[in-house]
Structures are given as C-alpha cells and as structure tokens.
N, C-alpha and C positions, 0 to 999 in steps of 0.2 A: 826634369832637371836642368837648371841651370848652367850658361856656356858664359866663354868669353868671348864677347864681339868679334875678337882676331878670327875664334875656331871655328867662324860656320863655314861650311862646306857646300859645292852646290847641291841638291839632293835634300838637304836637308830640311825638316818642315820646325818653323817658329813660331809663336804668338809672338805678334807686335801690333801695338795701340789696334788693343780689343783685336784681332782676325787671325784667322791661320797665315801662315804661308810660306810656300817652300822659295826656296835661293833656287837659284836660275844659274845665275853668273858670278862667280866673286872676284874681285882684287886686290888683292894688296898695295895700295898705293904708304910712300916713304917719301913725303914730299921734305925739300929743303927746309923751312921752318916750321916748328911747331913737331907735333907727335905722328903716330902712323896710324891707319885706321883702315879699315875692309872698307871698301867698295861694293855693296850686296846690287844685285836686282830680285826681286824678290815677285813673287806671281804669288794671287790672292785664291786657294784654295778654292773661297767659296764662290766669287765671281768672277774669276779669272782675272780682273785691273793688274795692273803691273805698279811698281813703284823703284828707286832708288833711294837706295837707304845706306848711311857712313855709318858703321860700327868703331868704334873707338875699343880697346884692349879693355879697358877698365869698364863698358857697358856689360851688361850683363842680362842676356836674353833667355827668354826657358825657349828648349829644345822639347817638341812633343814627338811622341814616340806615337805611331798608329798602330791599331790593329789590321791584320792581313787576315781575310776569310776565303777558302776556298769557294763557290757559290758556284752551281751549277747551270745553265740560263735555258727556262723550260720555251718561253710565248711572250711574244710581243702584242699586247694591244693598245692605242690609243696613244702612243708615243712613251706607255710604258713598260719595262723588259722585267719578265716574271722571275725572280732565281729564286732555286733553293736550294740553301745549307746544305753542304757534303758533310756534314756533322752529325747536326738535329732536326734533317728533313724539315725547317720551317721554311716557310716561303716568303719570298718577300715582294716587296714590288722596289722597281728605283725608276728613274727618267732615263729617255737614252741620252738624252745632250750630254749625261755624263760620262757615256765616248766620244763624244766630240766625231771627227772627220770617221772615226778608226769602227763605226757602229755597221758598216757594211760587211766589216771581218766576221762578227759576230754570227756564230753558226749554230743548230740544236745540238743541245747536249752538248758544246762550250764549256771547259771549266774557265771561269776570269776570276782575275783575283781583287776582293774589294778592298777598299780600304775606308775603316773606319777611325772616328774619332767618335767619342763616348760611344755613341746607339745610332752618332751622323754616320752615313753614307760620302765621301769624300771627292775618290775616286775610284777607276776601272781599272787596269791590267787584262789584258784580253793575250794569251800565249804567245812569243814572240816570232814566228811561224805558222802558214793557215795554208790549207793545201783547197787551190780555185781550180775552177775550170775555165779553159777559154772560150768563151763566148760568139768572137767577132776577131779577126784579124786578116793580115793579107796573107797572098797564099805564099808556102816557098816555094823560091825562086830559086834553082840548080843553076850554081860557081857565084852563089852571091853567099862568100864564105868570110869578109872583111871583117878582121879581129871588133873591132871594137863598131860595128851598125848595127842599131838596135829598130822596130816597126814597133810601132802602138795595135795595143790589143787591150780588148774591153773582155773584165768578167765576167762569171753568170753574174757577180752581185751587183754590174753598174760599175766598179771602178775602171778606170784609164793606167795602165800601167805599160811600160815599152819589154817588148819579149825581144830575145836572141831572133836573125832568121829563121832556123830550123823548129824551131817551134809555130804548130799550128792548129787551125779552130778544132774543141774537141778534147784537145792534149789538159791531162791535169799539169797544173805548177805548182810549187812551194815560193809564198808569197811573201814579204817580211811584214807585218803590219805597223809598224812604227815608218820605215822610211817608202811603206806602199813599193817597196823594187820589187821585180823577178831577183830567186835565190837561185831555183832548179827550176828541172822540172820532177815530177812529184812518179 
C-alpha cells in the first residue's frame, strides 16, 4: 500500500532502498523557505542498522503489513529456538538473536508473536509481563520504608533488576519484558 511521505508514523514498516525499515521516530519540519517534510529515523528490520531520511509529502513510500502468528516456544539448541505454530502445529526454528536482550525472559511453553514478511521471520514479541523468581537480593531490613528506595536483585534467569525493599529471595515477581522493570509481586 503506497502512502505519502508525511503520513509515516512511528511503528510503521516501509520498503525503502531495497530493505524493510521500521519508523522509530518522526518529526514534521516546516522550514521558513521551501516545502514541509517529515524527518524520519528508520531502523532496518534485517540487520538493525539505523538511517535518518527526509520524506516530502509528494514522496510515495510502500507501507508493508507483516503477518503476525502465535508461536509456542518448545526448546533451544545451538542458538536456535524451536517454536510450534499454534494453528498448524508445524515446528519452525528461529535464531535466538531475533529476541536480542529479552531472550532470558523466554520460558518453556510461552507463546510469542512472530512477525513474518512473506515466509521470513523478522521480529518476535514476548508477552509484556512475565513472572520470574528472585534468585538473589539483599535481606529485608525493618524500618526501611522510604518511598523510592529500590535494591538490586538477580532473577532466576540471570537478569539484574531493582526491586522494592520488601521483596525477598525466592519470591515470585512480575517483570516488564520491554523495560526490564519490577511491576508487582506475583
């Protein structure tokens, strides 16, 4: 679907210079001299490189829609994650680096949303909140009730986060997989 260059919004996926790019930031600029344009920060979906590009309203760009499929995680071998399609039950292998630094939050049996362009898997989204166990943290100190005092903790998957002072070792907590922040007790 072709759209005007000034209609690009953050999160849109476009075909540009022979690659697939996701718009990260957009800023509409109206200089004193000349026509208005959209300054767009793009990120390549295949290799992660970034690009700043100007699009005028007369420029036409191809907007791409990715197909989203629910995939259930089964196991990992040699850096490859094996998933099962929730509808067809066929198994596929995807590289673990598709998840990036969110990889530790992937748990057995978890359902992830994989985005496909034709048959190529481009990105993967985990559930926004995941329940983890605190493996290691400082002990609870009585009387330490300051509103914004957080202490470091290590989760059972090795990720380090900060938690409120009342959370102890062995407790289940809910963690946001996008920001790596403590949300609440489980």
